[in-house]
N, C-alpha and C positions, 0 to 999 in steps of 0.2 A: 626727611620724613622717615618714620618707622612704619613697619607693617604689623598689624595686629589682627587677631581672630577672636571673636567673642561668640561663645555658644550660650544661648539662654533658653529657658523653658517657660512657655506661656501656659496659663491655666487651660485645661482641656475643654472647658465649657465655653470658650471664646468663639464668637461667631466670625464669619468671614470678614465682616466690616471691622470688628475689633482687631483681627489679625492684620488687616490692611492699615488700620490706624497705628498699631504698634510699629509696623514696618516704616511707615511715613515718619513717625516720631523719632525713632532711633537713627534712621538714615539722615533725617534733618539735623539731628544733633551733630553728627559727624561732618556733614557738608557745611553746616553753619559755623563750624570752627576751622574752616579751610582744610578739611580732610577730604578724602575721596573714598567712596565705597567701591571696592573691587567686585564683591559678589554678595548676594543676599539669598541664602538657600534655605527654604522652608522644608524641613525634613519630615514633617508629619507628626501624627500623634503616636506616642510610644509609652510603654509601661516604665515607671520609675523603679529603681532598685529598692527604694524605701519611700514611705509616705513623706511628702513635703507639704506643709500647710494643709494637712488632711486630704491631700490629693494623691492618688495612686498612678495617675497618668498625666502626661504633659505633652504640649506641642513644641517640638524642638526646632530651633532656628539657629543657623550658623551664618555669621556676618564677618566678612573679610574686608578690611579697610586700611587706609593709610592716614597717618596723622601724627601729631605730637603727643606727649604724655598727658597734656591737659585735656585732649579729646577723650582719652580713656577715663580720666577722672570724672569728667562731666557725664559721659555715657553711663558709667557705673552709678553715679549719683542719681541719674534719672531712673535707672532700673531699680534701685533701692526704694524710690518713692512710688513707683508704679505697682499697684496691687495685682495687676495681671501677670507679673513676672514672679515665678516661683524661685528660680535659681539662675545664676549666670557665672560664667568663667571666662576670663580674658587671658590670652597668651600672646606674647610678643614673638613674632616670627622672624623679623629681621631688623637690624639697627638702621642701616642706610639703604633706602630704596628710592630709585628715581621714579617719580609719578608718571613720567612719559612712557616708561617701559611697561607699566601695569595697565592693561586695558580693563575697562569696566565690563566684567563678564556677567551676563544676565542668563541665569539658567532657564531652560524651557519649562513652561507650565507642565504639571504632571500629566494631564490628559494628552498633550501632544507627544510627550516623551514615551508614554505607554503605546500610543498609536504607531510611532516609528519603530518601536521594538517589535510589535506584531508584524508590521510590514516586512521588516528585515528577516524575521523568522520564516515568513511565507515565501520569500524570494529564494530561488534555488540557484546553485552554482551554475556557471555557463555550461559545464560538461553535462549536467543532468538535462538541461534544456535541449542541447544538441542531440542527445540520445533519444529524447522524446520525439523530436522532429524527424529523425531517421526512421523510427518505428512507424510513424504515420505515413511516410513516403513509401515504405515497403508494402503497406497494406493496400 
């Protein structure tokens, strides 16, 4: 199997249900042709460098998957036919990949990722906590 990465841009006015439908559709195309989705990363709404189909913004999605060349052809055919997709680009990352070595990586939802970042920022290094304890004991 080969490893591929496809970046595609969805129309910015898509609702959460439409984004979920797009995710299910394209992941289903890969798995339906004996492929394996390694990761599906929704990167959010960003400005485009130039207008595409009269849109100045788009919702970026990066999908990393394993499969044969036929998987890429079918995936790109589906993207051409879907009106919600503004642009797409597929890159081959590796020729021979063992599917057992590639784990299905599921990125954390954005809300959870933001919460963990805030918690990590609030946490102090152990040295700072020890000095605070010593100050309270001296008083």
